[in-house]
Short mmCIF file of the C-alpha atoms (twelve columns), coordinates in Angstrom:
data_MODEL
# 
_entry.id   MODEL 
# 
loop_
_atom_site.group_PDB 
_atom_site.id 
_atom_site.type_symbol 
_atom_site.label_atom_id 
_atom_site.label_alt_id 
_atom_site.label_comp_id 
_atom_site.label_asym_id 
_atom_site.label_seq_id 
_atom_site.Cartn_x 
_atom_site.Cartn_y 
_atom_site.Cartn_z 
_atom_site.pdbx_PDB_model_num 
ATOM 1   C CA . MET A 1   34.736 3.616   -48.890 1 
ATOM 2   C CA . ILE A 2   34.922 0.660   -46.519 1 
ATOM 3   C CA . LEU A 3   38.530 -0.263  -45.758 1 
ATOM 4   C CA . PHE A 4   39.763 -3.590  -44.357 1 
ATOM 5   C CA . VAL A 5   43.165 -3.546  -42.620 1 
ATOM 6   C CA . CYS A 6   45.506 -6.407  -41.703 1 
ATOM 7   C CA . THR A 7   49.280 -6.875  -41.653 1 
ATOM 8   C CA . GLY A 8   50.440 -7.951  -45.118 1 
ATOM 9   C CA . ASN A 9   47.278 -7.309  -47.157 1 
ATOM 10  C CA . ILE A 10  47.621 -10.722 -48.754 1 
ATOM 11  C CA . CYS A 11  45.095 -12.849 -46.847 1 
ATOM 12  C CA . ARG A 12  42.660 -11.535 -44.221 1 
ATOM 13  C CA . SER A 13  41.927 -8.004  -45.428 1 
ATOM 14  C CA . PRO A 14  41.710 -8.878  -49.130 1 
ATOM 15  C CA . MET A 15  39.363 -11.739 -48.269 1 
ATOM 16  C CA . GLY A 16  37.198 -9.374  -46.205 1 
ATOM 17  C CA . GLU A 17  37.238 -6.853  -49.040 1 
ATOM 18  C CA . ALA A 18  36.261 -9.440  -51.657 1 
ATOM 19  C CA . LEU A 19  33.555 -11.028 -49.502 1 
ATOM 20  C CA . LEU A 20  31.932 -7.708  -48.654 1 
ATOM 21  C CA . ARG A 21  32.141 -6.496  -52.265 1 
ATOM 22  C CA . HIS A 22  30.501 -9.749  -53.389 1 
ATOM 23  C CA . HIS A 23  27.635 -9.403  -50.896 1 
ATOM 24  C CA . LEU A 24  27.122 -5.697  -51.573 1 
ATOM 25  C CA . THR A 25  26.965 -6.357  -55.309 1 
ATOM 26  C CA . ALA A 26  24.483 -9.181  -54.763 1 
ATOM 27  C CA . ALA A 27  22.359 -6.798  -52.690 1 
ATOM 28  C CA . GLY A 28  22.498 -4.147  -55.418 1 
ATOM 29  C CA . ALA A 29  24.579 -1.732  -53.332 1 
ATOM 30  C CA . ASP A 30  27.289 0.147   -55.191 1 
ATOM 31  C CA . ARG A 31  29.715 0.906   -52.365 1 
ATOM 32  C CA . PRO A 32  33.515 1.056   -52.779 1 
ATOM 33  C CA . VAL A 33  35.491 -1.448  -50.706 1 
ATOM 34  C CA . ALA A 34  39.287 -1.628  -50.367 1 
ATOM 35  C CA . SER A 35  42.013 -3.159  -48.228 1 
ATOM 36  C CA . ALA A 36  45.539 -2.339  -47.081 1 
ATOM 37  C CA . GLY A 37  48.211 -3.736  -44.797 1 
ATOM 38  C CA . THR A 38  50.193 -2.181  -41.986 1 
ATOM 39  C CA . HIS A 39  53.367 -3.919  -43.210 1 
ATOM 40  C CA . ALA A 40  52.365 -4.678  -46.797 1 
ATOM 41  C CA . MET A 41  54.682 -4.527  -49.755 1 
ATOM 42  C CA . ASP A 42  52.871 -2.900  -52.657 1 
ATOM 43  C CA . GLY A 43  51.903 -5.195  -55.522 1 
ATOM 44  C CA . GLY A 44  51.999 -8.644  -53.928 1 
ATOM 45  C CA . PRO A 45  49.346 -11.241 -54.797 1 
ATOM 46  C CA . ALA A 46  46.880 -12.760 -52.372 1 
ATOM 47  C CA . THR A 47  47.889 -16.040 -50.757 1 
ATOM 48  C CA . GLY A 48  47.070 -19.270 -52.529 1 
ATOM 49  C CA . HIS A 49  44.976 -20.357 -49.571 1 
ATOM 50  C CA . GLY A 50  42.911 -17.151 -49.659 1 
ATOM 51  C CA . ILE A 51  42.393 -17.504 -53.410 1 
ATOM 52  C CA . GLU A 52  41.326 -21.131 -52.961 1 
ATOM 53  C CA . VAL A 53  38.928 -20.463 -50.074 1 
ATOM 54  C CA . LEU A 54  37.145 -17.684 -51.949 1 
ATOM 55  C CA . ALA A 55  37.132 -19.643 -55.217 1 
ATOM 56  C CA . ASP A 56  35.073 -22.272 -53.364 1 
ATOM 57  C CA . ARG A 57  32.514 -19.466 -52.918 1 
ATOM 58  C CA . ASP A 58  32.768 -18.329 -56.561 1 
ATOM 59  C CA . ILE A 59  34.698 -15.179 -55.616 1 
ATOM 60  C CA . ASP A 60  37.836 -14.406 -57.633 1 
ATOM 61  C CA . LEU A 61  40.756 -13.024 -55.619 1 
ATOM 62  C CA . THR A 62  43.456 -13.638 -58.250 1 
ATOM 63  C CA . GLY A 63  43.586 -9.994  -59.331 1 
ATOM 64  C CA . HIS A 64  44.283 -8.654  -55.843 1 
ATOM 65  C CA . ARG A 65  47.518 -6.725  -55.334 1 
ATOM 66  C CA . SER A 66  48.633 -5.714  -51.856 1 
ATOM 67  C CA . ARG A 67  49.111 -2.131  -50.805 1 
ATOM 68  C CA . HIS A 68  50.629 -0.448  -47.797 1 
ATOM 69  C CA . LEU A 69  48.363 1.392   -45.383 1 
ATOM 70  C CA . ASP A 70  48.937 5.134   -45.403 1 
ATOM 71  C CA . ALA A 71  47.196 8.298   -44.255 1 
ATOM 72  C CA . GLU A 72  45.707 8.930   -47.703 1 
ATOM 73  C CA . VAL A 73  43.818 5.639   -47.883 1 
ATOM 74  C CA . ILE A 74  42.640 6.115   -44.286 1 
ATOM 75  C CA . ASP A 75  41.383 9.606   -45.147 1 
ATOM 76  C CA . ASP A 76  39.347 8.153   -48.041 1 
ATOM 77  C CA . ALA A 77  37.645 5.588   -45.780 1 
ATOM 78  C CA . ASP A 78  34.211 6.098   -44.225 1 
ATOM 79  C CA . LEU A 79  34.491 2.875   -42.220 1 
ATOM 80  C CA . ILE A 80  37.706 1.049   -41.301 1 
ATOM 81  C CA . VAL A 81  37.572 -2.617  -40.307 1 
ATOM 82  C CA . ALA A 82  40.718 -3.715  -38.475 1 
ATOM 83  C CA . MET A 83  41.531 -7.391  -38.016 1 
ATOM 84  C CA . THR A 84  43.294 -6.934  -34.649 1 
ATOM 85  C CA . ARG A 85  43.878 -4.281  -32.000 1 
ATOM 86  C CA . ARG A 86  47.396 -3.766  -33.399 1 
ATOM 87  C CA . HIS A 87  45.908 -2.916  -36.781 1 
ATOM 88  C CA . GLU A 88  43.430 -0.582  -35.083 1 
ATOM 89  C CA . ALA A 89  46.320 1.122   -33.262 1 
ATOM 90  C CA . ALA A 90  48.313 1.454   -36.501 1 
ATOM 91  C CA . VAL A 91  45.379 3.256   -38.112 1 
ATOM 92  C CA . ALA A 92  45.149 5.625   -35.128 1 
ATOM 93  C CA . ARG A 93  48.896 6.374   -35.281 1 
ATOM 94  C CA . LEU A 94  48.613 7.361   -38.939 1 
ATOM 95  C CA . ASP A 95  45.406 9.363   -38.456 1 
ATOM 96  C CA . PRO A 96  44.110 10.002  -34.922 1 
ATOM 97  C CA . THR A 97  40.878 11.431  -36.364 1 
ATOM 98  C CA . ALA A 98  40.039 7.969   -37.782 1 
ATOM 99  C CA . ARG A 99  39.392 6.463   -34.328 1 
ATOM 100 C CA . GLY A 100 35.662 7.106   -34.465 1 
ATOM 101 C CA . ARG A 101 35.258 5.173   -37.695 1 
ATOM 102 C CA . THR A 102 37.659 2.306   -36.961 1 
ATOM 103 C CA . PHE A 103 36.320 -0.959  -35.548 1 
ATOM 104 C CA . LEU A 104 37.585 -4.472  -34.992 1 
ATOM 105 C CA . VAL A 105 36.038 -6.982  -37.373 1 
ATOM 106 C CA . GLY A 106 34.259 -8.709  -34.490 1 
ATOM 107 C CA . GLU A 107 32.759 -5.400  -33.366 1 
ATOM 108 C CA . VAL A 108 31.378 -4.741  -36.836 1 
ATOM 109 C CA . VAL A 109 29.729 -8.151  -36.910 1 
ATOM 110 C CA . ARG A 110 28.289 -7.715  -33.407 1 
ATOM 111 C CA . LEU A 111 27.050 -4.164  -34.015 1 
ATOM 112 C CA . GLY A 112 25.640 -5.032  -37.420 1 
ATOM 113 C CA . GLY A 113 23.739 -7.930  -35.890 1 
ATOM 114 C CA . GLN A 114 22.229 -5.603  -33.294 1 
ATOM 115 C CA . VAL A 115 21.144 -3.064  -35.886 1 
ATOM 116 C CA . GLY A 116 19.841 -5.489  -38.499 1 
ATOM 117 C CA . PRO A 117 18.716 -4.587  -41.996 1 
ATOM 118 C CA . PRO A 118 16.981 -1.261  -42.637 1 
ATOM 119 C CA . ALA A 119 13.207 -1.138  -42.477 1 
ATOM 120 C CA . ALA A 120 11.402 -0.826  -45.798 1 
ATOM 121 C CA . ASP A 121 10.253 2.704   -44.961 1 
ATOM 122 C CA . GLU A 122 13.688 3.999   -43.790 1 
ATOM 123 C CA . ALA A 123 15.297 6.802   -45.745 1 
ATOM 124 C CA . SER A 124 18.080 5.534   -47.971 1 
ATOM 125 C CA . GLY A 125 20.381 8.505   -47.470 1 
ATOM 126 C CA . ARG A 126 22.449 6.984   -44.656 1 
ATOM 127 C CA . GLY A 127 25.300 4.525   -44.201 1 
ATOM 128 C CA . LEU A 128 25.928 1.629   -46.534 1 
ATOM 129 C CA . HIS A 129 22.601 2.157   -48.241 1 
ATOM 130 C CA . ALA A 130 23.396 5.723   -49.281 1 
ATOM 131 C CA . SER A 131 24.115 4.671   -52.861 1 
ATOM 132 C CA . THR A 132 21.187 2.255   -53.117 1 
ATOM 133 C CA . PRO A 133 18.091 3.874   -54.639 1 
ATOM 134 C CA . PRO A 134 14.900 3.715   -52.566 1 
ATOM 135 C CA . ALA A 135 12.342 1.081   -53.513 1 
ATOM 136 C CA . ALA A 136 9.721  2.189   -56.001 1 
ATOM 137 C CA . ALA A 137 6.301  2.920   -54.531 1 
ATOM 138 C CA . THR A 138 3.521  0.548   -55.571 1 
# 
């Protein structure tokens, strides 16, 4: 699972979660995505602004309900995307073993841009493409 982390889990992380889920679905990748907040109250809705911004992109955020970040959700995550260094530090306090899979959102964008999309002949058993079947041979 890919986990987005912010403070209240009502704006930034749910928007990141919804955007990534939308793009993964469009790409045919079936990869779980979630979000949580370091100071979230469980069950709160996304902000009106977040709902509006994503609605302009035909992404529905109205069903989002906030949840508090805990060690269990961190343990379930393969990749953790933190919005700030404070969020990154909060993840590390809850689970020091998560440091190697926790990145700031800007780092993920930068590193992803350096790596680029997989080559057509790459094995599909790694990373985000692990659940995407290989292309059929022609």
